[in-house]
N, C-alpha and C positions, 0 to 999 in steps of 0.2 A: 040402731037396728038396721039391718041390711035386708034388701029384698030377697025372697027365697032363692032366686036363681043366682044370687051373688054370695051366698053363704060360704062357699068353698073357695072364693077368690083369695089368694095370698098376696100380701103386700110385697112389692118389689121396688127397691130404691133405684132401679135402672132408669126409669123415665126422668126422675129428678136429677140424677147424675148426668144424663144426656142433655137436659135443659141447661144446667150450670155450665157444662162443657161448651155448649153452643154459645151461650152468652159471654163466656170468658173470652172466646176468640172472635166474637162478632159484636156489633153495636146496633142491635135491632131497635126500632122505634117502639118502645113499650113503656107503659105506665103501670107500676105496681102500687096498689093501695092497701095498706095494712092498718089495723087498729093496734095500738101498743098493748092492749089487754087481750088480744086475740091469741089463744093457744095455738092456732094453726100457723101463726107467724113464725113459729119455731122451724117450720119446714119451708119457709120462704127465702127470699134473696136479700131482705133488708139486712144491712150490716156486713154482707159478704164482700171481701176485698175487691173482686172484679167489678163491682158497681161504682167504685170511686172514680175511675178514669173514663167513663162513658159519656158521650155527648147526647145520645138519643135515648138511653135507658134511664128512666127516672123512678125513684122509689120515694113514696110519701107515706109517713107513719102518722096517723091521727092520734093525738094525745087523748087518752081516755076512751079511745075507740075500741070496738069489738070486731067480731067477724062481720058485722053488718056495716062497717065503715064504707062510705061511698064518697064521691066527689063532694056532694052536698054536706058531708059531715065535717069538712074542714072550714076554718075561718075564711071569710070572704077573700082576703088577698091570695091565699093558697089556692082556694077554689078557682079563682080567676086565672091564676098561673096555669093550672092544669087544663082548664078549658081553652086558654089561648094556645097552649102547647099542642093539644089535639087538633084544634081548629087549623093551626098552621100546617100540620101534617096533612090534613084533608085537602088543603088548597094546593099541595104540591102536585 
């Protein structure tokens, strides 16, 4: 259900295309978190070829997770890895 002032908004794939294009040619410090059962993951970056050779871009998929997956949804070792990663960036 959309708010009344958004009823006529049409989907445009342009923003997604621009995001993928930027990330293909850059290596931003980003953490993506997905649940493997999340239907919104289909429009995400998990599994896209450009993510494989990045140093700073990290994609985490939580097994059994939904759209509500968060850092705390992951097992302790992965959770700590994500926290350490972000903490390191914040200290730079």
